[in-house]
ZADO-1210 file (C-alpha; in nm, 4 decimals, padded with zeros to 6 digits):
<atoms>
<atom x="-00.2720" y="-00.6890" z="03.1359" code="MET" pos="1"/>
<atom x="-00.0893" y="-00.9725" z="02.9521" code="ASN" pos="2"/>
<atom x="-00.1549" y="-00.8000" z="02.6193" code="GLY" pos="3"/>
<atom x="00.0013" y="-00.4768" z="02.7427" code="ILE" pos="4"/>
<atom x="00.2968" y="-00.6619" z="02.8927" code="LYS" pos="5"/>
<atom x="00.3491" y="-00.8544" z="02.5688" code="SER" pos="6"/>
<atom x="00.3321" y="-00.5306" z="02.3624" code="SER" pos="7"/>
<atom x="00.5783" y="-00.3626" z="02.5951" code="LEU" pos="8"/>
<atom x="00.8223" y="-00.6536" z="02.5697" code="ILE" pos="9"/>
<atom x="00.7918" y="-00.6474" z="02.1882" code="SER" pos="10"/>
<atom x="00.8596" y="-00.2714" z="02.1846" code="LEU" pos="11"/>
<atom x="01.1672" y="-00.3111" z="02.4070" code="VAL" pos="12"/>
<atom x="01.2988" y="-00.5918" z="02.1864" code="ILE" pos="13"/>
<atom x="01.2403" y="-00.3837" z="01.8714" code="GLY" pos="14"/>
<atom x="01.4145" y="-00.0749" z="02.0110" code="VAL" pos="15"/>
<atom x="01.7031" y="-00.2872" z="02.1385" code="THR" pos="16"/>
<atom x="01.7423" y="-00.4504" z="01.7970" code="ALA" pos="17"/>
<atom x="01.7471" y="-00.1106" z="01.6240" code="LEU" pos="18"/>
<atom x="02.0038" y="00.0184" z="01.8731" code="THR" pos="19"/>
<atom x="02.2259" y="-00.2832" z="01.8264" code="LEU" pos="20"/>
<atom x="02.1944" y="-00.2708" z="01.4508" code="ALA" pos="21"/>
<atom x="02.2642" y="00.1016" z="01.4631" code="GLY" pos="22"/>
<atom x="02.0938" y="00.1672" z="01.1340" code="CYS" pos="23"/>
<atom x="01.7785" y="00.3553" z="01.0424" code="VAL" pos="24"/>
<atom x="01.6165" y="00.3483" z="00.6990" code="THR" pos="25"/>
<atom x="01.3603" y="00.5973" z="00.5708" code="VAL" pos="26"/>
<atom x="01.1657" y="00.5343" z="00.2520" code="GLY" pos="27"/>
<atom x="01.2191" y="00.2245" z="00.0376" code="ARG" pos="28"/>
<atom x="01.4659" y="00.1064" z="-00.2209" code="SER" pos="29"/>
<atom x="01.4134" y="00.1879" z="-00.5875" code="PHE" pos="30"/>
<atom x="01.6333" y="00.0908" z="-00.8836" code="PRO" pos="31"/>
<atom x="01.8600" y="00.3865" z="-00.9609" code="ALA" pos="32"/>
<atom x="01.9421" y="00.2347" z="-01.3003" code="GLY" pos="33"/>
<atom x="01.5788" y="00.2843" z="-01.4066" code="ALA" pos="34"/>
<atom x="01.6191" y="00.6610" z="-01.3801" code="VAL" pos="35"/>
<atom x="01.8104" y="00.6631" z="-01.7113" code="ASP" pos="36"/>
<atom x="01.5008" y="00.5134" z="-01.8803" code="GLN" pos="37"/>
<atom x="01.2832" y="00.8162" z="-01.7930" code="ILE" pos="38"/>
<atom x="01.2454" y="01.0655" z="-02.0754" code="ASN" pos="39"/>
<atom x="01.0634" y="01.3951" z="-02.0169" code="PRO" pos="40"/>
<atom x="00.7879" y="01.4462" z="-02.2735" code="GLY" pos="41"/>
<atom x="00.7456" y="01.0765" z="-02.3561" code="THR" pos="42"/>
<atom x="00.7574" y="00.8583" z="-02.0416" code="THR" pos="43"/>
<atom x="00.4085" y="00.8128" z="-01.8909" code="THR" pos="44"/>
<atom x="00.2948" y="00.7777" z="-01.5325" code="ILE" pos="45"/>
<atom x="00.2032" y="00.4126" z="-01.6030" code="ASP" pos="46"/>
<atom x="00.5576" y="00.3429" z="-01.7265" code="GLU" pos="47"/>
<atom x="00.6994" y="00.5097" z="-01.4144" code="ILE" pos="48"/>
<atom x="00.4885" y="00.2904" z="-01.1924" code="GLN" pos="49"/>
<atom x="00.6041" y="-00.0242" z="-01.3790" code="LYS" pos="50"/>
<atom x="00.9689" y="00.0863" z="-01.3507" code="LEU" pos="51"/>
<atom x="00.9686" y="00.2075" z="-00.9907" code="LEU" pos="52"/>
<atom x="00.6493" y="00.0952" z="-00.8204" code="GLY" pos="53"/>
<atom x="00.4444" y="00.3265" z="-00.6027" code="ASN" pos="54"/>
<atom x="00.6031" y="00.6499" z="-00.4849" code="PRO" pos="55"/>
<atom x="00.6734" y="00.7211" z="-00.1181" code="VAL" pos="56"/>
<atom x="00.5098" y="01.0637" z="-00.1470" code="ARG" pos="57"/>
<atom x="00.2569" y="01.2208" z="-00.3814" code="ILE" pos="58"/>
<atom x="00.1941" y="01.5927" z="-00.4065" code="GLY" pos="59"/>
<atom x="00.1467" y="01.8937" z="-00.6324" code="GLN" pos="60"/>
<atom x="00.3688" y="02.1758" z="-00.7443" code="GLU" pos="61"/>
<atom x="00.2412" y="02.4584" z="-00.9631" code="ASP" pos="62"/>
<atom x="-00.0742" y="02.2572" z="-01.0290" code="GLY" pos="63"/>
<atom x="00.1196" y="01.9565" z="-01.1554" code="LYS" pos="64"/>
<atom x="00.1259" y="01.6064" z="-01.0001" code="LEU" pos="65"/>
<atom x="00.4580" y="01.5230" z="-00.8317" code="VAL" pos="66"/>
<atom x="00.5787" y="01.1767" z="-00.7265" code="TRP" pos="67"/>
<atom x="00.8729" y="01.1278" z="-00.4917" code="THR" pos="68"/>
<atom x="01.0806" y="00.8141" z="-00.4386" code="TYR" pos="69"/>
<atom x="01.3407" y="00.8081" z="-00.1649" code="LEU" pos="70"/>
<atom x="01.5623" y="00.5887" z="00.0461" code="GLU" pos="71"/>
<atom x="01.7912" y="00.7198" z="00.3174" code="TYR" pos="72"/>
<atom x="02.0049" y="00.5069" z="00.5492" code="LYS" pos="73"/>
<atom x="02.1933" y="00.6371" z="00.8527" code="ALA" pos="74"/>
<atom x="02.4008" y="00.4531" z="01.1062" code="SER" pos="75"/>
<atom x="02.5081" y="00.5354" z="01.4598" code="LEU" pos="76"/>
<atom x="02.8674" y="00.5598" z="01.3348" code="GLY" pos="77"/>
<atom x="02.7685" y="00.8607" z="01.1263" code="GLY" pos="78"/>
<atom x="02.7584" y="00.6919" z="00.7886" code="ALA" pos="79"/>
<atom x="02.4833" y="00.8210" z="00.5606" code="PHE" pos="80"/>
<atom x="02.3649" y="00.6916" z="00.2266" code="GLN" pos="81"/>
<atom x="02.0697" y="00.8074" z="00.0281" code="GLY" pos="82"/>
<atom x="01.8976" y="00.8634" z="-00.2975" code="GLN" pos="83"/>
<atom x="01.5825" y="01.0475" z="-00.3982" code="ASP" pos="84"/>
<atom x="01.3909" y="01.1007" z="-00.7187" code="LEU" pos="85"/>
<atom x="01.1228" y="01.3605" z="-00.7795" code="THR" pos="86"/>
<atom x="00.9120" y="01.3394" z="-01.0940" code="ILE" pos="87"/>
<atom x="00.6701" y="01.6054" z="-01.2136" code="LYS" pos="88"/>
<atom x="00.3886" y="01.5115" z="-01.4576" code="PHE" pos="89"/>
<atom x="00.1839" y="01.7218" z="-01.7007" code="ASP" pos="90"/>
<atom x="-00.1961" y="01.7030" z="-01.7375" code="THR" pos="91"/>
<atom x="-00.1582" y="01.4148" z="-01.9881" code="GLN" pos="92"/>
<atom x="00.0341" y="01.2169" z="-01.7230" code="ASN" pos="93"/>
<atom x="00.3660" y="01.2436" z="-01.9051" code="ARG" pos="94"/>
<atom x="00.6912" y="01.3296" z="-01.7294" code="VAL" pos="95"/>
<atom x="00.7631" y="01.7035" z="-01.7477" code="VAL" pos="96"/>
<atom x="01.0823" y="01.6980" z="-01.5411" code="SER" pos="97"/>
<atom x="01.2716" y="01.4893" z="-01.2897" code="LEU" pos="98"/>
<atom x="01.5378" y="01.5427" z="-01.0285" code="SER" pos="99"/>
<atom x="01.7601" y="01.2542" z="-00.9077" code="TYR" pos="100"/>
<atom x="02.0043" y="01.2941" z="-00.6172" code="ASN" pos="101"/>
<atom x="02.2349" y="01.0418" z="-00.4544" code="THR" pos="102"/>
<atom x="02.5238" y="01.0195" z="-00.2127" code="THR" pos="103"/>
<atom x="02.6774" y="00.7462" z="-00.4307" code="ASP" pos="104"/>
<atom x="02.8803" y="00.9151" z="-00.7085" code="VAL" pos="105"/>
<atom x="02.9006" y="00.5851" z="-00.8994" code="SER" pos="106"/>
<atom x="02.5225" y="00.6083" z="-00.9583" code="LYS" pos="107"/>
<atom x="02.5144" y="00.9612" z="-01.0938" code="GLN" pos="108"/>
<atom x="02.3053" y="01.0032" z="-01.4062" code="MET" pos="109"/>
<atom x="02.4684" y="01.0810" z="-01.7382" code="LYS" pos="110"/>
<atom x="02.2320" y="01.3034" z="-01.9306" code="ARG" pos="111"/>
</atoms>
C-alpha cells in the first residue's frame, strides 16, 4: 500500500509541476545549424548520426529509410515553438532528400 501511495503522490507532484510550468515538450532538441551541413547525394547516415544523434522516429517511404527529428514546445498561454527535420536515405545510406520546418524564421535554411 505504501508503494501505491508513494507512486500516487509522485504522480500528483509531477502533474502539478507541469501545470504550474505550463509547458509541454514533445521530441528532443537538435541543432538546427547542422541542417545546412547535410548535402543530398553525399552526406551519409553515419554523418547524420554524428551531427544530430538518434532520430525520434524511424520509418519507410517508397521503400526508402526515413529518419525524423523533432522538437515541439507549447505553453498554456498559447505560445508554440517547433522544428522538425525529415531525412530520406537511398539504399547506399546516403541522403536522398530532406525537409526542415521551423516556427522560428531566424533559423530558416538558405539553400
